[in-house]
C-alpha positions in Angstrom: 69.5 86.9 104.4 69.4 87.6 100.7 70.1 91.8 101.5 73.9 92.0 102.6 74.3 94.7 104.8 77.4 96.9 105.1 80.4 95.3 107.3 78.1 91.5 107.5 81.3 89.9 106.1 82.9 86.3 107.1 86.3 85.4 106.4 87.9 82.2 105.6 91.8 81.4 105.7 93.1 79.5 102.8 94.7 75.8 104.0 98.5 75.7 104.7 98.1 72.3 102.6 96.1 73.2 99.7 97.1 72.3 96.2 98.7 75.1 94.2 96.1 77.2 91.6 98.0 76.8 88.2 101.2 76.1 90.4 103.4 76.0 87.0 103.9 80.0 87.3 107.1 80.7 88.5 106.1 82.5 91.9 109.6 83.5 92.1 109.0 86.4 89.2 106.6 89.1 88.4 103.3 87.9 86.8 100.1 89.1 85.4 97.0 88.5 86.8 93.8 89.4 86.6 91.4 89.7 89.5 87.2 89.9 88.4 84.4 90.7 90.5 81.0 89.6 88.7 78.2 91.7 90.1 74.7 90.5 90.0 71.8 92.4 91.3 68.4 90.8 91.2 65.3 92.8 91.7 62.4 89.9 92.1 59.5 92.7 93.0 57.1 95.2 91.2 59.0 98.4 92.7 61.8 99.9 90.3 65.5 100.2 91.8 66.0 103.6 90.4 69.5 104.8 91.3 70.4 101.9 93.1 74.3 102.4 94.3 76.7 99.7 94.5 80.3 100.2 95.8 83.1 97.9 95.3 86.5 98.4 96.7 89.3 98.3 94.4 92.5 96.3 94.9 95.3 98.1 96.5 98.0 100.2 94.1 100.5 101.1 96.7 101.7 97.7 98.2 105.3 96.2 97.9 103.8 93.5 96.1 101.4 94.5 93.6 100.4 97.6 91.1 96.8 97.9 89.7 97.4 98.3 85.8 94.1 99.0 84.6 90.6 98.5 85.2 88.1 97.6 82.7 84.6 98.1 82.6 83.2 97.7 78.9 79.6 99.1 79.5 78.4 102.4 78.7 77.1 103.5 82.2 80.1 105.1 84.2 81.6 105.1 87.7 83.0 107.1 89.8 86.4 106.3 92.2 86.1 107.6 95.8 88.6 107.3 98.8 87.8 105.2 101.7 87.7 106.6 104.9 91.1 104.7 106.2 92.8 107.1 103.5 94.7 104.3 101.9 92.2 102.4 99.8 89.7 103.7 97.2 86.5 102.2 95.9 84.2 102.5 92.7 80.9 103.8 93.0 77.9 102.5 90.5 74.5 104.4 89.9 71.8 101.8 88.0 68.5 101.7 87.3 66.9 98.2 87.9 63.4 97.6 86.5 61.0 95.2 88.4 61.5 91.6 87.6 64.9 91.8 86.3 68.5 91.5 86.9 71.8 93.5 86.2 74.8 91.4 85.9 78.4 93.7 85.4 82.0 92.3 85.4 84.6 94.2 86.1 88.3 93.1 85.8 91.4 94.6 87.5 94.6 94.2 85.7 97.6 94.0 87.9 101.0 93.3 88.6 102.1 91.0 91.5 105.3 90.9 92.4 107.7 88.8 95.0 109.5 91.0 97.6 111.9 90.6 100.2 113.1 94.0 102.1 116.7 92.7 102.5 117.3 92.4 99.2 115.1 95.2 97.5 115.1 98.8 98.4 111.7 99.8 100.0 109.4 102.4 98.5 109.2 105.0 101.0 105.4 105.9 101.6 103.7 108.9 103.2 103.4 109.3 107.2 101.6 106.4 108.7 97.8 107.6 109.7 97.5 107.8 113.6 94.7 105.7 112.7 96.7 102.5 112.4 98.2 103.1 116.0 94.7 103.0 117.6 92.4 99.8 118.7 90.1 98.7 116.2 87.4 95.6 115.4 89.8 91.9 116.0 92.5 94.8 117.2 92.3 95.4 121.1 95.7 96.8 121.3 94.7 98.8 124.3 94.0 95.8 126.1 95.5 95.2 129.5 96.7 91.3 127.7 98.3 93.2 124.8 100.1 95.9 126.8 101.4 93.6 129.0 103.2 91.8 126.3 104.1 94.8 124.4 106.0 95.5 127.7 107.9 92.6 128.0 109.0 92.8 124.3 110.1 96.3 124.7 112.5 95.3 127.8 113.8 92.5 125.6 114.4 94.4 122.3 115.5 97.9 121.7 115.0 98.6 118.0 112.0 98.8 116.2 113.3 95.9 113.9 113.8 93.7 116.6 110.1 94.8 118.3 108.4 93.8 115.1 110.1 90.4 114.9 109.2 89.3 118.2 105.6 90.7 117.4 105.7 88.4 114.6 106.9 85.5 116.3 104.7 85.7 119.1 101.3 84.5 117.4 103.1 81.7 115.8 104.8 80.6 119.4 101.6 80.9 121.1 98.4 79.6 119.1 97.4 76.4 117.9 95.9 76.8 114.3 92.4 76.2 114.3 90.3 77.4 111.2 87.3 79.8 112.6 85.2 82.9 112.2 86.6 86.2 112.9 87.3 86.7 116.7 90.1 89.0 116.9 93.6 88.9 119.2 92.2 89.1 122.8 90.1 86.0 121.8 93.1 84.6 120.3 95.4 85.1 123.4 92.7 83.7 125.5 91.8 80.3 123.5 95.1 79.6 122.6 94.0 79.4 119.0 93.1 80.9 115.6 93.5 81.4 111.9 95.2 83.6 109.7 92.9 86.7 110.9 93.8 86.1 114.6 97.8 85.7 113.7 97.8 88.7 112.1 95.4 90.6 114.4 97.8 89.6 117.4 101.0 90.8 115.1 99.1 94.2 114.3 97.7 94.6 118.2 101.3 94.2 119.4 102.9 96.3 117.1 100.3 99.4 117.8 100.9 98.9 121.4 104.7 99.3 121.0 104.0 102.2 119.2 104.8 101.3 115.8 102.0 101.7 112.9 100.4 98.5 111.8 97.4 97.3 109.8 95.8 94.0 108.6 95.3 93.2 105.3 92.3 91.5 103.2 93.7 89.2 100.5 92.9 86.7 98.2 95.4 83.7 98.2 95.2 82.2 94.9 97.5 79.4 95.7 94.4 77.2 96.8 91.8 78.3 94.0 91.1 80.9 91.8 87.5 81.7 92.6 86.3 83.5 95.9 82.8 84.7 97.2 85.2 87.3 99.7 88.8 87.7 100.3 89.8 84.4 102.0 93.1 85.3 103.8 94.3 88.0 106.3 97.9 89.1 106.7 99.3 92.6 107.8 101.5 95.6 107.0 104.2 97.3 109.5 105.7 100.9 108.7 109.4 100.7 109.2 112.1 103.0 108.4 109.3 105.2 106.5 107.6 102.6 104.5 105.0 99.5 104.8 106.6 96.3 104.4 104.5 93.2 104.2 104.3 90.8 107.4 102.3 87.2 107.2 102.9 85.6 110.2 100.1 82.6 109.5 101.9 81.6 106.3 105.0 81.8 107.2 104.4 78.5 109.7 105.0 76.4 106.0 108.2 78.4 104.7 107.5 76.7 101.3 104.8 78.8 101.0 107.2 81.8 100.5 105.7 84.4 103.0 107.0 85.7 106.1 108.6 88.8 107.6 109.1 91.1 104.8 108.8 89.0 102.4 106.6 87.5 100.1 105.8 85.2 96.9 103.5 86.1 94.3 100.4 84.1 95.0 98.2 86.6 96.6 96.3 89.7 95.7 96.0 92.5 98.3 92.2 94.3 98.2 92.2 96.2 101.5 94.0 97.4 104.2 92.6 98.6 107.9 88.9 98.8 108.3 87.6 99.4 105.1 84.6 97.1 103.4 84.9 94.9 100.5 81.6 96.0 99.3 78.6 97.8 100.1 75.2 99.5 98.7 71.8 101.7 99.5 68.6 101.7 97.5 66.8 105.3 98.1 63.3 105.0 98.1 62.8 101.3 99.1 62.0 100.1 102.4 64.2 97.4 104.4 61.2 95.0 104.2 61.1 95.2 100.6 65.0 94.9 100.1 65.2 91.8 102.3 62.4 90.0 100.1 63.1 91.3 96.9 66.5 92.1 96.3 69.6 89.8 96.3 72.8 91.2 95.5 75.7 88.5 94.8 79.3 89.3 94.2 81.7 86.7 93.1 85.4 87.0 92.7 88.0 84.9 90.4 91.7 85.2 89.6 93.2 84.5 86.5 97.0 84.2 85.2 97.6 86.6 82.1 101.0 85.6 81.8 104.9 86.9 82.7 105.2 90.6 81.9 107.9 91.3 78.9 
């Protein structure tokens, strides 16, 4: 299908045994990286695309492990920054005119500071009160299912503090799943099949946390330990709301300790794009039919990450 619709996303997790991308960089220190998104919109038909609207999610700026320093968009047309409905992520919105038989290419650079983090050693930055959205069931996170609720009750009976309960939820997918790379299937599928990849590991943790009454959310990330080029985020992890702050949790990469990720700590080899149910990109084309879009409009978005050095 040439025209990608909202929500049509396929995620692939990073291999745990991949060769590190630019491994010479010291991932125990802060590093500066650039996440680049190259947008290529082609109009092969005879109809002009007037007021074509493109939306692109901006990397997270309030995560424990990264800060967005600057957006570079060296083009004369302007853009607006708007909030996602989940209340934590934002996106850029562009409006372009694309003539018949032409293409428009735009490259956006997001300059970021990526920071190793360990909640046991570094004070946690307090966050605003967690939204009730992150306690409710959602796609892939079936926290209201009988299976999830039963496991949550067992955890609650064995552990009294939120930290102890979160640690038990973190360990549950590691102890119960066999790693298998697959399309997104979610927490309930993983419990039934006993298999899953990074998506299912994160989904089970988030579902159990929510069933325990602790806000949690999945994160969509670029794990650049294996590569610097992507078509979509290639990894899923999570965040949990503990003692008034969101802490990073990666139940999948924790299976290989040398990668430097686990409960409340992480190295500097990932860029977090979004949280919860927000999308990666979407678009709309007023005044054109679905048939015309399917036949004549192609949208490609490619992502890349480059090291720009260590901060002074």
